[in-house]
All heavy atoms as an XYZ file, in Angstrom:
985
protein
N      32.703      9.912     16.540
C      33.164     10.122     15.179
C      32.971     11.580     14.799
O      32.026     12.230     15.260
C      32.373      9.219     14.239
C      32.841      9.255     12.818
C      32.421      8.003     12.064
O      32.398      6.918     12.638
N      32.092      8.146     10.805
N      33.851     12.097     13.962
C      33.769     13.479     13.522
C      33.932     13.510     12.007
O      34.692     12.736     11.437
C      34.845     14.342     14.223
C      36.244     13.896     13.857
C      34.639     15.812     13.924
N      33.188     14.400     11.366
C      33.306     14.615      9.925
C      34.025     15.946      9.700
O      33.729     16.938     10.378
C      31.930     14.648      9.263
C      31.211     13.316      9.248
C      30.601     12.959     10.593
O      29.994     13.792     11.246
N      30.783     11.713     11.021
N      34.926     15.960      8.738
C      35.757     17.129      8.469
C      35.604     17.567      7.016
O      35.679     16.726      6.113
C      37.224     16.800      8.754
C      37.548     16.264     10.154
C      38.998     15.805     10.239
C      37.245     17.306     11.204
N      35.416     18.862      6.814
C      35.272     19.411      5.463
C      36.164     20.632      5.328
O      35.944     21.643      6.009
C      33.815     19.790      5.151
C      33.720     20.383      3.745
C      32.906     18.569      5.278
N      37.153     20.545      4.430
C      38.051     21.663      4.185
C      37.484     22.605      3.129
O      36.720     22.187      2.259
C      39.424     21.177      3.702
C      40.150     20.247      4.642
C      39.923     18.792      4.315
O      38.888     18.496      3.686
O      40.774     17.946      4.660
N      37.914     23.861      3.213
C      37.564     24.854      2.208
C      38.624     25.946      2.225
O      39.460     25.992      3.133
C      36.181     25.456      2.480
O      36.170     26.106      3.734
N      38.574     26.827      1.219
C      39.469     27.968      1.192
C      40.646     27.850      0.248
O      41.415     28.803      0.088
N      40.804     26.687     -0.370
C      41.891     26.544     -1.329
C      41.624     27.340     -2.595
O      40.541     27.892     -2.789
N      42.646     27.400     -3.458
C      42.491     28.115     -4.714
C      43.826     28.387     -5.362
O      44.850     27.814     -4.983
N      43.787     29.261     -6.347
C      44.981     29.654     -7.088
C      45.433     31.022     -6.596
O      44.625     31.958     -6.533
C      44.677     29.697     -8.582
C      45.767     30.236     -9.502
C      46.990     29.334     -9.464
C      45.232     30.362    -10.921
N      46.712     31.138     -6.267
C      47.256     32.395     -5.767
C      48.657     32.579     -6.322
O      49.355     31.602     -6.597
C      47.255     32.399     -4.218
C      48.172     31.324     -3.658
C      47.596     33.757     -3.662
N      49.063     33.826     -6.482
C      50.422     34.102     -6.948
C      51.421     33.956     -5.804
O      51.070     34.123     -4.626
C      50.500     35.509     -7.521
C      49.805     35.663     -8.865
C      50.081     37.015     -9.495
O      50.280     38.007     -8.802
N      50.108     37.045    -10.823
N      52.650     33.669     -6.159
C      53.716     33.588     -5.154
C      53.757     34.886     -4.348
O      53.638     35.977     -4.908
C      55.051     33.328     -5.830
N      53.921     34.725     -3.037
C      53.918     35.866     -2.145
C      52.557     36.199     -1.574
O      52.458     37.005     -0.638
N      51.533     35.567     -2.111
C      50.176     35.830     -1.657
C      49.805     35.028     -0.425
O      50.639     34.311      0.150
N      48.537     35.136     -0.039
C      48.040     34.484      1.173
C      46.726     33.767      0.896
O      45.970     34.155     -0.002
C      47.811     35.515      2.276
O      49.008     36.163      2.637
N      46.491     32.741      1.681
C      45.213     32.045      1.695
C      44.929     31.623      3.129
O      45.862     31.387      3.907
C      45.241     30.786      0.822
C      45.132     30.925     -0.689
C      45.326     29.560     -1.351
C      43.799     31.519     -1.097
N      43.648     31.498      3.449
C      43.266     30.924      4.732
C      42.383     29.718      4.482
O      41.297     29.852      3.892
C      42.542     31.918      5.634
C      42.322     31.341      7.037
C      41.690     32.322      7.995
N      40.251     32.412      7.814
C      39.408     32.836      8.771
N      39.881     33.178      9.958
N      38.127     32.916      8.517
N      42.851     28.577      4.930
C      42.073     27.351      4.826
C      41.234     27.169      6.085
O      41.662     27.541      7.185
C      42.992     26.143      4.650
C      43.989     26.195      3.501
C      44.761     24.879      3.425
C      43.321     26.505      2.192
N      40.059     26.586      5.893
C      39.185     26.254      7.008
C      38.861     24.776      6.971
O      38.829     24.155      5.895
C      37.886     27.063      6.934
O      38.126     28.443      7.025
N      38.605     24.232      8.136
C      38.194     22.827      8.264
C      37.030     22.810      9.242
O      37.211     23.004     10.441
C      39.350     21.989      8.764
S      38.929     20.286      9.190
N      35.828     22.593      8.706
C      34.629     22.565      9.526
C      34.380     21.151     10.024
O      34.386     20.195      9.237
C      33.437     23.058      8.722
N      34.150     21.039     11.316
C      33.945     19.725     11.926
C      32.505     19.574     12.370
O      31.873     20.526     12.848
C      34.873     19.560     13.120
N      31.993     18.375     12.237
C      30.649     18.057     12.733
C      30.683     16.654     13.328
O      31.569     15.860     13.042
C      29.621     18.140     11.614
O      29.932     17.227     10.579
N      29.704     16.374     14.145
C      29.666     15.075     14.796
C      30.047     15.209     16.257
O      29.479     16.034     16.962
N      31.030     14.449     16.677
C      31.461     14.492     18.069
C      32.057     15.847     18.412
O      32.390     16.637     17.545
C      32.489     13.388     18.308
C      31.935     11.982     18.174
C      31.056     11.594     19.341
N      31.778     11.523     20.580
C      32.434     10.441     21.009
N      32.475      9.358     20.269
N      33.045     10.469     22.163
N      32.209     16.133     19.667
C      32.676     17.422     20.146
C      34.057     17.747     19.598
O      35.034     17.070     19.893
C      32.708     17.432     21.681
O      31.414     17.082     22.173
C      33.101     18.801     22.186
N      34.104     18.810     18.828
C      35.334     19.220     18.166
C      36.432     19.515     19.167
O      37.595     19.155     18.946
C      35.028     20.461     17.316
C      36.228     21.083     16.670
C      36.908     20.424     15.648
C      36.677     22.339     17.054
C      38.002     20.998     15.026
C      37.774     22.930     16.438
C      38.438     22.256     15.426
N      36.085     20.140     20.267
C      37.092     20.543     21.240
C      37.795     19.354     21.896
O      38.830     19.522     22.542
C      36.457     21.416     22.322
O      35.442     20.694     22.999
N      37.260     18.185     21.725
C      37.872     16.994     22.286
C      38.975     16.401     21.437
O      39.642     15.449     21.847
N      39.205     16.967     20.257
C      40.178     16.395     19.327
C      41.399     17.271     19.147
O      41.282     18.490     18.951
C      39.537     16.201     17.952
C      38.477     15.132     17.918
C      37.130     15.473     17.942
C      38.825     13.799     17.866
C      36.155     14.491     17.908
C      37.848     12.804     17.832
C      36.521     13.165     17.855
O      35.552     12.195     17.828
N      42.548     16.648     19.192
C      43.755     17.294     18.695
C      43.698     17.256     17.177
O      43.230     16.289     16.593
C      44.991     16.559     19.210
C      45.144     16.670     20.727
C      46.263     15.801     21.219
N      45.957     14.387     21.072
C      46.857     13.424     20.899
N      48.140     13.724     20.816
N      46.493     12.164     20.778
N      44.193     18.313     16.539
C      43.999     18.490     15.109
C      45.314     18.821     14.405
O      46.255     19.309     15.035
C      43.015     19.638     14.839
C      41.644     19.480     15.456
S      40.680     18.164     14.673
C      40.533     18.779     13.008
N      45.318     18.577     13.105
C      46.518     18.876     12.321
C      46.171     19.158     10.873
O      45.071     18.835     10.407
C      47.500     17.706     12.394
N      47.113     19.767     10.187
C      47.057     19.940      8.741
C      48.206     19.141      8.120
O      49.333     19.158      8.626
C      47.206     21.402      8.350
C      46.017     22.250      8.646
C      45.822     23.054      9.733
C      44.850     22.398      7.830
N      44.607     23.681      9.644
C      43.988     23.296      8.480
C      44.444     21.854      6.605
C      42.747     23.668      7.953
C      43.212     22.230      6.078
C      42.383     23.123      6.755
N      47.888     18.489      7.026
C      48.866     17.806      6.194
C      48.707     18.297      4.766
O      47.701     18.922      4.426
C      48.649     16.281      6.225
C      49.066     15.628      7.506
C      48.260     15.703      8.631
C      50.257     14.923      7.592
C      48.642     15.101      9.821
C      50.647     14.313      8.769
C      49.837     14.402      9.896
N      49.685     17.978      3.925
C      49.556     18.309      2.516
C      50.213     17.229      1.678
O      51.104     16.522      2.152
C      50.175     19.665      2.203
C      51.687     19.748      2.373
C      52.162     21.175      2.156
N      53.622     21.281      2.252
C      54.260     22.447      2.190
N      53.591     23.586      2.050
N      55.578     22.456      2.280
N      49.757     17.137      0.441
C      50.312     16.151     -0.483
C      50.421     16.748     -1.865
O      49.398     17.118     -2.468
C      49.450     14.893     -0.519
C      50.067     13.765     -1.321
C      49.335     12.455     -1.128
O      48.162     12.429     -0.737
N      50.011     11.361     -1.388
N      51.639     16.848     -2.351
C      51.897     17.324     -3.702
C      51.907     16.123     -4.647
O      52.171     14.997     -4.218
C      53.232     18.056     -3.754
N      51.644     16.336     -5.933
C      51.625     15.226     -6.884
C      52.922     14.430     -6.861
O      54.010     15.006     -6.912
C      51.425     15.928     -8.230
C      50.742     17.195     -7.897
C      51.297     17.619     -6.569
N      52.798     13.117     -6.757
C      53.962     12.251     -6.754
C      54.693     12.169     -5.436
O      55.698     11.450     -5.332
N      54.212     12.882     -4.450
C      54.882     12.899     -3.149
C      54.016     12.241     -2.072
O      52.802     12.113     -2.221
C      55.189     14.330     -2.719
C      56.270     14.964     -3.565
O      56.893     14.308     -4.398
N      56.480     16.247     -3.369
N      54.668     11.884     -0.987
C      53.942     11.369      0.160
C      53.255     12.525      0.878
O      53.660     13.683      0.782
C      54.911     10.669      1.114
C      55.534      9.401      0.577
C      56.565      8.856      1.533
C      55.984      8.543      2.886
N      56.989      7.911      3.792
N      52.201     12.188      1.608
C      51.533     13.210      2.412
C      52.480     13.620      3.537
O      53.098     12.752      4.178
C      50.229     12.648      2.966
C      49.321     13.665      3.580
C      47.886     13.174      3.600
N      47.739     11.861      4.198
C      46.599     11.179      4.207
N      45.509     11.699      3.657
N      46.546      9.985      4.767
N      52.594     14.921      3.759
C      53.534     15.397      4.760
C      52.856     16.296      5.789
O      51.914     17.024      5.480
C      54.720     16.126      4.122
C      54.386     17.369      3.369
C      55.597     18.074      2.795
O      55.494     19.195      2.310
N      56.777     17.463      2.846
N      53.379     16.225      6.986
C      52.879     17.013      8.100
C      53.139     18.501      7.869
O      54.220     18.872      7.375
C      53.562     16.548      9.382
C      53.366     17.458     10.562
C      52.130     17.521     11.196
C      54.396     18.244     11.025
C      51.938     18.357     12.277
C      54.229     19.079     12.108
C      52.994     19.137     12.736
N      52.173     19.339      8.247
C      52.328     20.787      8.130
C      52.288     21.449      9.509
O      53.205     22.183      9.881
C      51.235     21.392      7.234
C      51.318     22.914      7.232
C      51.351     20.849      5.811
N      51.209     21.205     10.263
C      51.055     21.889     11.541
C      50.093     21.097     12.414
O      49.237     20.357     11.920
C      50.542     23.304     11.336
N      50.237     21.315     13.731
C      49.453     20.574     14.722
C      49.025     21.541     15.826
O      49.756     22.491     16.152
C      50.322     19.462     15.297
C      49.817     18.831     16.577
C      48.879     17.807     16.536
C      50.307     19.261     17.816
C      48.433     17.218     17.711
C      49.850     18.683     18.990
C      48.928     17.656     18.927
O      48.479     17.084     20.091
N      47.839     21.259     16.405
C      47.349     22.108     17.484
C      46.673     21.237     18.532
O      45.981     20.261     18.196
C      46.394     23.193     16.932
C      46.043     24.236     17.988
C      45.122     22.564     16.348
C      45.378     25.474     17.402
N      46.871     21.591     19.796
C      46.265     20.839     20.881
C      44.776     21.173     21.011
O      44.262     22.058     20.333
C      46.993     21.123     22.200
O      47.024     22.554     22.406
C      48.418     20.622     22.155
N      44.102     20.466     21.903
C      42.645     20.610     22.027
C      42.217     22.034     22.351
O      41.217     22.527     21.817
C      42.116     19.666     23.096
C      42.265     18.196     22.767
C      41.709     17.334     23.881
N      41.872     15.913     23.620
C      42.936     15.212     23.967
N      43.944     15.799     24.599
N      43.007     13.929     23.683
N      42.951     22.693     23.211
C      42.573     24.054     23.595
C      43.183     25.112     22.688
O      42.810     26.273     22.755
C      43.038     24.344     25.031
O      44.469     24.261     25.063
C      42.442     23.361     26.009
N      44.129     24.704     21.863
C      44.833     25.658     21.020
C      46.018     26.309     21.704
O      46.675     27.170     21.118
N      46.301     25.862     22.918
C      47.373     26.487     23.686
C      48.748     26.207     23.075
O      49.649     27.043     23.136
C      47.330     25.975     25.121
C      48.353     26.617     26.037
C      48.194     26.177     27.479
O      47.232     25.444     27.775
O      49.033     26.569     28.297
N      48.902     25.027     22.497
C      50.192     24.650     21.931
C      50.043     24.342     20.445
O      49.068     23.709     20.029
C      50.753     23.421     22.644
C      51.100     23.599     24.120
C      51.552     22.269     24.704
C      52.173     24.647     24.307
N      51.025     24.793     19.677
C      51.062     24.511     18.242
C      52.472     24.079     17.844
O      53.460     24.509     18.457
C      50.662     25.742     17.417
O      51.552     26.828     17.726
C      49.234     26.174     17.709
N      52.536     23.234     16.827
C      53.822     22.765     16.320
C      53.771     22.797     14.802
O      52.732     22.516     14.197
C      54.113     21.347     16.818
C      54.200     21.249     18.316
C      53.094     20.858     19.065
C      55.374     21.569     18.989
C      53.156     20.786     20.445
C      55.440     21.503     20.368
C      54.328     21.109     21.091
O      54.400     21.047     22.458
N      54.921     23.073     14.207
C      54.996     23.202     12.755
C      56.086     22.303     12.200
O      57.056     21.982     12.869
C      55.271     24.659     12.379
C      54.144     25.575     12.778
C      54.128     26.178     14.032
C      53.084     25.807     11.910
C      53.077     26.994     14.418
C      52.029     26.633     12.284
C      52.030     27.214     13.537
O      50.984     28.014     13.915
N      55.904     21.962     10.930
C      56.883     21.130     10.253
C      58.224     21.854     10.180
O      58.283     23.080     10.078
C      56.390     20.794      8.854
N      59.252     21.047     10.196
C      60.607     21.609     10.145
C      61.375     20.853      9.074
O      62.277     20.095      9.359
C      61.287     21.477     11.498
C      62.644     22.165     11.523
O      62.899     22.997     10.641
O      63.452     21.842     12.412
N      60.991     21.028      7.814
C      61.709     20.390      6.727
C      62.211     21.455      5.757
O      62.087     22.638      6.034
C      60.825     19.360      6.015
C      59.402     19.770      5.773
C      59.050     20.750      4.862
C      58.363     19.140      6.470
C      57.739     21.114      4.654
C      57.050     19.494      6.261
C      56.734     20.475      5.351
O      55.425     20.823      5.150
N      62.771     21.014      4.654
C      63.490     21.912      3.754
C      62.663     23.138      3.383
O      63.125     24.263      3.463
C      63.941     21.160      2.522
N      61.452     22.887      2.915
C      60.575     24.011      2.576
C      59.702     24.309      3.771
O      58.499     24.095      3.766
C      59.715     23.654      1.354
C      58.745     24.756      0.999
O      58.982     25.924      1.278
N      57.634     24.389      0.384
N      60.303     24.798      4.844
C      59.591     24.946      6.100
C      58.467     25.950      6.008
O      58.577     26.979      5.345
C      60.564     25.366      7.190
O      59.887     25.517      8.414
N      57.367     25.621      6.696
C      56.228     26.523      6.761
C      56.288     27.391      8.000
O      55.505     28.339      8.128
C      54.915     25.725      6.740
C      54.842     24.852      5.488
C      54.764     24.878      7.999
N      57.204     27.062      8.889
C      57.294     27.792     10.145
C      57.607     29.257      9.878
O      58.507     29.576      9.097
C      58.368     27.167     11.037
C      58.262     27.549     12.486
C      59.194     26.705     13.328
C      59.019     27.000     14.798
N      59.913     26.168     15.633
N      56.848     30.123     10.487
C      57.016     31.551     10.262
C      56.153     32.106      9.154
O      55.960     33.316      9.051
N      55.621     31.220      8.310
C      54.751     31.645      7.215
C      53.312     31.179      7.433
O      52.383     31.857      7.021
C      55.259     31.101      5.892
C      56.658     31.569      5.518
C      57.007     31.166      4.083
N      57.074     29.717      3.923
C      56.345     29.026      3.040
N      55.489     29.651      2.258
N      56.484     27.715      2.942
N      53.153     30.004      8.014
C      51.821     29.447      8.239
C      51.468     29.533      9.723
O      52.344     29.406     10.591
C      51.783     27.977      7.817
C      51.884     27.724      6.346
C      52.191     28.721      5.439
C      51.671     26.442      5.847
C      52.285     28.481      4.076
C      51.757     26.166      4.492
C      52.070     27.183      3.609
N      50.183     29.678     10.005
C      49.698     29.700     11.379
C      48.469     28.807     11.494
O      47.486     29.013     10.769
C      49.345     31.106     11.836
O      50.489     31.965     11.707
C      48.890     31.110     13.284
N      48.529     27.846     12.402
C      47.378     26.996     12.679
C      46.628     27.580     13.867
O      47.236     28.069     14.827
C      47.808     25.532     12.943
C      46.597     24.618     13.052
C      48.713     25.425     14.164
C      46.958     23.122     13.110
N      45.314     27.527     13.793
C      44.477     28.045     14.870
C      43.158     27.281     14.869
O      42.830     26.595     13.891
C      44.239     29.538     14.695
N      42.414     27.422     15.940
C      41.108     26.779     16.018
C      40.142     27.655     16.792
O      40.549     28.420     17.675
C      41.217     25.394     16.653
C      41.615     25.396     18.117
C      41.974     23.994     18.600
N      40.836     23.078     18.529
C      40.946     21.752     18.562
N      42.141     21.184     18.650
N      39.865     20.989     18.499
N      38.871     27.509     16.442
C      37.797     28.173     17.168
C      36.836     27.074     17.609
O      36.017     26.605     16.805
C      37.115     29.207     16.274
C      36.076     30.021     17.023
O      35.565     29.539     18.050
O      35.767     31.135     16.580
N      36.950     26.659     18.843
C      36.125     25.543     19.315
C      34.639     25.913     19.381
O      33.782     25.040     19.262
C      36.625     25.062     20.670
C      37.923     24.282     20.559
O      38.289     23.802     19.487
N      38.635     24.159     21.671
N      34.345     27.180     19.536
C      32.938     27.609     19.554
C      32.307     27.471     18.173
O      31.099     27.276     18.058
C      32.849     29.049     20.032
N      33.139     27.554     17.136
C      32.653     27.438     15.757
C      32.968     26.074     15.153
O      32.702     25.846     13.971
C      33.257     28.540     14.887
C      32.825     29.944     15.280
C      33.399     30.973     14.331
C      32.916     32.368     14.698
N      33.478     33.411     13.796
N      33.575     25.201     15.942
C      33.932     23.858     15.445
C      34.769     23.933     14.175
O      34.542     23.174     13.211
C      32.683     23.014     15.183
C      31.950     22.667     16.451
O      32.499     22.718     17.547
N      30.681     22.314     16.317
N      35.724     24.832     14.162
C      36.497     25.067     12.947
C      37.990     25.170     13.238
O      38.401     25.804     14.210
C      36.022     26.346     12.236
O      34.626     26.242     11.969
C      36.753     26.541     10.910
N      38.752     24.547     12.356
C      40.212     24.621     12.358
C      40.635     25.498     11.192
O      39.997     25.466     10.129
C      40.788     23.216     12.181
C      42.294     23.063     12.063
C      42.955     23.298     13.421
C      42.655     21.687     11.518
N      41.718     26.255     11.381
C      42.195     27.154     10.345
C      43.676     26.928     10.050
O      44.427     26.439     10.891
C      42.017     28.620     10.770
C      40.602     28.996     11.088
C      40.161     29.065     12.403
C      39.704     29.295     10.065
C      38.859     29.413     12.707
C      38.390     29.641     10.364
C      37.977     29.705     11.681
O      36.688     30.054     11.969
N      44.052     27.329      8.832
C      45.467     27.408      8.485
C      45.654     28.690      7.683
O      45.215     28.771      6.539
C      45.939     26.198      7.677
C      47.441     26.178      7.391
C      48.232     25.969      8.681
C      47.792     25.081      6.372
N      46.254     29.676      8.307
C      46.584     30.925      7.626
C      47.936     30.742      6.950
O      48.920     30.422      7.612
C      46.635     32.084      8.612
C      47.029     33.407      7.982
C      45.982     33.932      7.016
O      44.788     33.898      7.299
N      46.436     34.416      5.871
N      47.967     30.943      5.633
C      49.187     30.729      4.871
C      49.607     32.040      4.217
O      48.863     32.586      3.387
C      48.955     29.655      3.802
C      48.417     28.345      4.363
S      48.313     27.037      3.134
C      47.083     27.715      2.049
N      50.758     32.531      4.599
C      51.297     33.771      4.063
C      52.593     33.518      3.295
O      53.207     32.457      3.449
C      51.562     34.758      5.194
C      50.311     35.131      5.966
O      49.213     35.191      5.412
N      50.471     35.393      7.245
N      52.992     34.480      2.504
C      54.234     34.384      1.733
C      54.316     33.050      0.999
O      55.341     32.349      1.049
C      55.450     34.553      2.658
O      55.396     35.784      3.339
N      53.259     32.701      0.322
C      53.190     31.409     -0.341
C      54.212     31.292     -1.457
O      54.537     32.275     -2.143
C      51.785     31.176     -0.885
C      50.765     30.766      0.189
C      49.345     30.989     -0.293
C      50.973     29.314      0.585
N      54.705     30.074     -1.620
C      55.713     29.763     -2.627
C      55.155     28.691     -3.567
O      54.289     27.905     -3.163
C      56.978     29.224     -1.959
C      57.563     30.130     -0.898
C      58.737     29.455     -0.207
C      59.314     30.324      0.890
N      60.458     29.662      1.581
N      55.658     28.603     -4.785
C      55.187     27.546     -5.700
C      55.324     26.152     -5.096
O      54.476     25.289     -5.358
C      56.078     27.731     -6.925
C      56.411     29.194     -6.925
C      56.555     29.551     -5.474
N      56.334     25.927     -4.291
C      56.524     24.607     -3.677
C      55.508     24.296     -2.579
O      55.481     23.182     -2.055
C      57.953     24.453     -3.129
C      58.426     25.602     -2.280
C      59.215     26.641     -3.063
O      58.770     27.025     -4.169
O      60.272     27.078     -2.557
N      54.663     25.261     -2.240
C      53.557     25.002     -1.314
C      52.345     24.399     -2.033
O      51.368     24.024     -1.383
C      53.121     26.293     -0.611
C      54.187     26.844      0.321
O      54.825     26.054      1.040
O      54.366     28.082      0.320
N      52.410     24.322     -3.341
C      51.313     23.748     -4.115
C      51.078     22.297     -3.724
O      52.000     21.477     -3.752
C      51.619     23.833     -5.625
O      51.667     25.209     -6.008
C      50.558     23.115     -6.439
N      49.845     21.990     -3.334
C      49.503     20.657     -2.855
C      48.014     20.617     -2.536
O      47.342     21.651     -2.510
C      50.297     20.319     -1.589
N      47.527     19.408     -2.276
C      46.210     19.248     -1.660
C      46.435     19.280     -0.148
O      47.289     18.554      0.362
C      45.538     17.938     -2.079
C      44.202     17.784     -1.367
C      45.337     17.900     -3.588
N      45.674     20.116      0.521
C      45.804     20.273      1.967
C      44.646     19.562      2.657
O      43.486     19.735      2.278
C      45.823     21.752      2.338
C      47.154     22.398      2.047
C      47.553     22.628      0.733
C      48.030     22.743      3.070
C      48.795     23.202      0.451
C      49.260     23.320      2.797
C      49.638     23.539      1.489
O      50.874     24.107      1.214
N      45.002     18.786      3.687
C      44.035     17.997      4.428
C      44.061     18.371      5.904
O      45.139     18.585      6.469
C      44.368     16.507      4.341
C      44.367     15.912      2.965
C      45.519     15.921      2.177
C      43.215     15.334      2.432
C      45.528     15.361      0.909
C      43.219     14.771      1.170
C      44.384     14.789      0.418
O      44.375     14.233     -0.846
N      42.886     18.386      6.526
C      42.861     18.449      7.975
C      42.618     17.039      8.503
O      42.010     16.204      7.831
C      41.818     19.421      8.489
S      40.111     19.021      8.099
N      43.121     16.808      9.701
C      43.030     15.482     10.307
C      42.798     15.635     11.807
O      43.228     16.624     12.414
C      44.306     14.690     10.055
N      42.146     14.633     12.369
C      41.809     14.678     13.793
C      42.226     13.400     14.503
O      42.204     12.316     13.936
C      40.306     14.881     13.972
N      42.576     13.580     15.793
C      42.770     12.487     16.718
C      43.944     11.567     16.406
O      43.762     10.379     16.091
C      41.480     11.655     16.817
C      41.423     10.880     18.112
O      41.779     11.412     19.158
N      40.987      9.634     18.056
N      45.147     12.074     16.550
C      46.308     11.207     16.372
C      46.439     10.235     17.534
O      46.247     10.601     18.689
C      47.480     12.188     16.338
C      47.013     13.337     17.167
C      45.541     13.459     16.908
N      46.777      8.989     17.207
C      46.920      7.963     18.249
C      48.383      7.744     18.601
O      48.745      6.691     19.124
C      46.267      6.663     17.759
C      44.751      6.762     17.713
C      44.104      5.539     17.092
N      44.198      5.577     15.645
C      44.977      4.774     14.922
N      45.752      3.895     15.513
N      44.989      4.852     13.611
N      49.203      8.729     18.340
C      50.626      8.640     18.650
C      51.301      9.912     18.185
O      50.776     11.002     18.390
N      52.437      9.751     17.525
C      53.201     10.890     17.029
C      52.340     11.726     16.089
O      51.918     11.255     15.030
C      54.444     10.378     16.305
C      55.396     11.483     15.906
O      54.974     12.665     15.847
O      56.573     11.180     15.626
N      52.117     12.988     16.421
C      51.214     13.840     15.633
C      51.761     14.112     14.233
O      51.046     14.620     13.370
C      50.952     15.167     16.365
C      52.189     15.994     16.630
C      52.727     16.808     15.649
C      52.814     15.969     17.873
C      53.858     17.570     15.891
C      53.944     16.724     18.121
C      54.470     17.515     17.129
O      55.592     18.262     17.376
N      53.036     13.823     13.988
C      53.614     14.057     12.654
C      53.369     12.890     11.697
O      53.664     13.003     10.510
C      55.121     14.295     12.789
C      55.476     15.543     13.581
C      56.919     15.539     13.998
N      57.200     14.440     14.933
C      58.385     14.223     15.485
N      59.410     15.002     15.197
N      58.569     13.220     16.331
N      52.844     11.809     12.209
C      52.644     10.609     11.397
C      51.209     10.539     10.882
O      50.266     10.329     11.654
C      52.964      9.363     12.222
C      54.415      9.284     12.658
C      55.360      9.128     11.486
O      54.960      8.532     10.458
O      56.506      9.606     11.588
N      51.030     10.643      9.576
C      49.670     10.691      9.037
C      48.919      9.387      9.254
O      47.693      9.392      9.393
C      49.681     11.075      7.555
C      50.418     10.074      6.685
O      51.254      9.318      7.207
O      50.145     10.045      5.466
N      49.645      8.271      9.314
C      48.989      6.974      9.487
C      48.336      6.780     10.837
O      47.589      5.804     11.020
N      48.567      7.685     11.767
C      48.051      7.525     13.121
C      46.786      8.341     13.384
O      46.269      8.335     14.493
C      49.126      7.904     14.141
C      50.393      7.039     14.095
C      51.393      7.503     15.145
C      50.058      5.571     14.283
N      46.296      9.039     12.369
C      45.103      9.858     12.554
C      43.847      9.049     12.216
O      43.818      8.297     11.242
C      45.166     11.110     11.683
C      46.053     12.172     12.265
C      47.436     12.070     12.186
C      45.518     13.270     12.924
C      48.261     13.035     12.743
C      46.322     14.250     13.476
C      47.700     14.125     13.387
O      48.511     15.076     13.944
N      42.806      9.281     13.006
C      41.566      8.536     12.812
C      40.645      9.148     11.763
O      39.882      8.429     11.118
C      40.792      8.458     14.135
C      41.433      7.477     15.113
O      42.089      6.524     14.658
O      41.272      7.683     16.330
N      40.665     10.467     11.627
C      39.687     11.144     10.774
C      40.371     12.129      9.839
O      41.288     12.846     10.244
C      38.655     11.897     11.642
C      38.002     11.020     12.665
C      38.320     11.147     14.019
C      37.087     10.040     12.288
C      37.738     10.331     14.960
C      36.500      9.218     13.228
C      36.834      9.370     14.571
O      36.254      8.543     15.495
N      39.841     12.176      8.599
C      40.405     13.036      7.557
C      39.300     13.738      6.790
O      38.213     13.183      6.590
C      41.218     12.206      6.566
C      42.475     11.661      7.142
C      42.632     10.485      7.823
C      43.759     12.273      7.108
N      43.935     10.331      8.213
C      44.657     11.419      7.770
C      44.251     13.470      6.562
C      46.008     11.716      7.924
C      45.602     13.759      6.711
C      46.462     12.889      7.386
N      39.621     14.938      6.328
C      38.757     15.593      5.375
C      39.084     15.134      3.969
O      39.990     14.320      3.759
N      38.368     15.693      2.992
C      38.546     15.282      1.599
C      39.668     16.046      0.909
O      40.097     15.659     -0.177
C      37.237     15.473      0.814
C      36.987     16.876      0.291
C      36.686     17.905      1.374
O      36.441     17.553      2.538
N      36.689     19.167      1.012
N      40.128     17.117      1.513
C      41.227     17.896      0.968
C      40.756     19.104      0.181
O      39.650     19.126     -0.359
N      41.616     20.112      0.112
C      41.361     21.298     -0.700
C      42.642     21.651     -1.437
O      43.729     21.637     -0.860
C      40.854     22.464      0.165
O      40.487     23.571     -0.667
C      41.889     22.940      1.173
N      42.504     21.956     -2.728
C      43.679     22.199     -3.566
C      44.191     23.627     -3.394
O      43.414     24.586     -3.473
C      43.328     21.967     -5.038
C      44.450     22.284     -6.015
C      45.591     21.287     -5.949
O      45.366     20.083     -5.955
N      46.823     21.794     -5.896
N      45.476     23.739     -3.187
C      46.163     25.035     -3.163
C      47.194     25.032     -4.280
O      48.047     24.141     -4.333
C      46.840     25.283     -1.808
C      47.720     26.527     -1.863
C      45.792     25.424     -0.711
N      47.105     26.016     -5.157
C      48.046     26.135     -6.256
C      48.677     27.513     -6.205
O      47.961     28.526     -6.211
C      47.349     25.924     -7.611
O      46.715     24.637     -7.619
C      48.359     25.983     -8.745
N      50.003     27.546     -6.162
C      50.737     28.803     -6.089
C      51.517     28.971     -7.384
O      52.381     28.153     -7.712
C      51.684     28.832     -4.885
C      52.361     30.193     -4.787
C      50.933     28.503     -3.603
N      51.216     30.027     -8.124
C      51.889     30.271     -9.395
C      53.092     31.178     -9.187
O      53.102     32.041     -8.307
C      50.925     30.905    -10.389
O      50.502     32.173     -9.920
N      54.092     30.993    -10.043
C      55.323     31.789     -9.915
C      55.244     33.052    -10.736
O      54.335     33.266    -11.516
C      56.520     30.951    -10.361
O      56.333     30.498    -11.673
């Protein structure tokens, strides 16, 4: 079992940047594939980015308000920490951001993850 704690959220103006962190404790962090999701008010939780155990491969969401090219997922297994660097933020990026571990199937499906953090709020003002 692994415990996940997100941090780094806050209020930022459009065009600004934030870096989210997800600190893991418990079982060996490097053994888990990891992802970031987000949920805006009234919306379903949606996939943002995914990273393999070693960090060699990453995948990003490809929807209307795509994060690809603006967000970067990374991990430091020595520090047991997952990151999400968010640049060129837009008001539509406003949401609670969650890290998740250990997908049991399609990494884009939130229902397949075993472990979740409590979330961190990101608010982007126009």
